[in-house]
N, C-alpha and C positions, 0 to 999 in steps of 0.2 A: 670175470676174472677174479681170481683170488687174489691173496695178500701177494701171494710170492710171483705173481705177473705182475704185480705192479710196483714192485720191490725196485729199489735204482739200477741192478743190475737189468732187470730186463725193459728198465723205459729206456737204458743206454742202446741198448741192440735194437728195441722198434724204431728209434729215433736212426739208428745206422744204418739200420735197413730202406728207412723212407730217405733217408742222404743219397744212400746211394741209387736208389730208381731215381730220383730228382738228377742223378749226373749225366745217367745212361741215357734219358730225354734230353737234357740237355745237349748232349755230344750229337746224341744222332739225330737231334733237329737241327744241328749246325751242321750236318753233314747231307743233309735231303730234306729239307723243310716241307716240302708236298708228301712225303715218304711218312713223317712221322706227326707234324701237322700240329705238335702241341710241343713246349717246353717244360710242361708238369706233368704227371700222372695224372688218371680220373680218381678226383674225391671218393670217400666210400657213400656220402650221399649219391653221387649218380651210379655207383656199383649197386647200391639198392633197389636205385629203380631200374636197373638194366636188367637183373636177376629175378626179378617181382611174379613173373608168372611161374616160376619155382612154386611161391610160398602159395600159390593157391590149390598148390595139387593137394590131393587127400591123399592122408599117410599110408593108406589102405591100397593106393597105383603103387604099380611095380616101382623099380627106380630108375629115372628119367633118363634117356640119350641128350648131351649137349654137346653142342658142337660151338667152339670159341673161333670165331676169326679175327685174329690181328690182338692176340690178348697182352701182347707188349710185355713191360713188365709184371703185369698180372694183380692189376686191383681189381679187375673184375673176377679173375680166376680164384683169388681168395674169396669172394663173397658169394662166388658158387660151389666151393668146398665147404663153408661155411652153414648156407644154406643145406643142402642136402649133401653128405658125404659120401653116402652111397651109390652117387651118380655114375653113370657109364661118360667119361668126358673123352673129347678129343678135341684138340687144338691146333692151328691150324698160322705158322707166323712167318710172315718172308723176311723176315730183319733178324741177320743170321746173329747181331747184338745182343739183340732182346731175347731171341730166341735161348742162348747161353743164361743168360740172368733168368730166365723162366725155369730152364732145366736145375739152375742150382736153387733157385728159391722153391720149388716143388718136386724132390727128386721123386722117380720115378713117373711124372705124368708123360701121359702118351701125348706125346708132339711131334706133326710134323712142318720140318722147314722147307716151306715152300708158297708159291704164291696163295692166296684165298681159291683163285678157280679152278686148284686139285683137289678141294673137299671130296666131290664126287668119287673120285676114284681113292682115295682115305678112306672114305666109307665103305667103300665094296670091298676092300682088301680086309677089311675086320668084321665084315658079315653084314652092318649096320643100313639096314634099309632105311627108315625113316627117321627122323630127329624129333624129338618133343618140342626142345629150346634152339635156338640159332641165338648166339651175343657176337656183334659184330662192333667190334672198337675200329672198324677200317675209316681211314682217311676218306675223302672223295676221288685220290688219286688210281685208287685201288679199285674205281666203278668206273675208269675212263679206259677207252679204246674198245677192240670188239669184244675180250675173256670178258674186261668189268663191265660191259653193257649186256651180259649172260648170267652177270652174277647172281641177280636180285631173283629172276626167274627159277634159277638152279637151287638156290635156296629154298622158294617155294616149293618145287616140285620134289626135295627130300625133307619136308617138312611132316609130321603127323597131322591128320585132320584136325585133330583138337591143339594142334602146338601154335607155337607164339616164337616170334623173329622179334629181337630187340635190337634198335641200333640209334646212335645218340648224333647230335649235332650241334655246334655251338650256337647261341641263341644270334649273337651278332653276325651270323653266316648262314643262317638259314634260309633267306630272301633272296640271296644271292643266286646266280642260275644254276650252276652247279647242285647248290641247298634245294632248288627247286626240282632240277630231273631227278635228283634221289626220291624227292617226295613223291613223285610222279610216278617213277620207277615202283614203288612199293603199292601206288593205289593198281598200278596195273594187274602186281601178279601177288592179291591180295585184295579178299571182300571185305575189311576193315583197317583200318588203321589209324590209332587212335594216338592222340602227342599228347605229353606230358605237360604241368606245369613246368617253370623254368628252374630248373637247378642251379639257386644262387650260389650256395656252397662251395659248385664243380669252380673251377681258374682255368679259361674263361667259366661264363654262366653257358649252361647247355641245356636242351630238351630230348627224351628219349621217344622215339616213334616206337609204338607197340602194332606189329603188323598180325593180322588172324585170318583166319577164314581163307587159307592157300587156294589159289584157282588152280583147276588142271589145265598146264598147259600155258601157262600167265594169259585169262585173259583178258584183253582188255575194256571190260566194261566198267566202271566208275565204282570207286569203292566209297563204304560206308565209311566216314571220316568222321574225328572227335577233335577239334582244339582246344 
């Protein structure tokens, strides 16, 4: 950043934006804790881990297609746009309050308001057959029920062969039954699932699953895993 960006008015605006995001998260958590799952937005450190696969792409490659499920107030969205400004982005957000906040923060963003399970139709409407990166900020609740159970296989089915899917989970809840089911679902749908070191600066601390080598048809063979 230059001196102007670090000037007192710019700092105040940045602080105001963070306060607005915090307020949105607190209100939505109190309204529906299972849907929101946290009272604070994700940290920059966690966002960096979530978008890391984009940074491994060669500059000579075409602009990537990125799907973000559950972008919330835009912590990962901002990191994605900073990493690859020319990407083809599509976001899917079920929470109308957060969707309004996201649309105001990123004018002109391609955003679908609805459940994550609707992403295949949204991709088809836009003529997008495969995705290079799927970034998911979805809570466990999104993977519950019949539609939720089909979500991970659907992500694998729409991912490019060399693509990646990132999903974070909080460290303290990773070993709870829903967290273990989530990990198993990733291992069924992908040939490799890597688990990041704990991202301690995030509140709460979290880890990131990076799933690659999507299996055609969601093959149930065991995946290669790195913890």
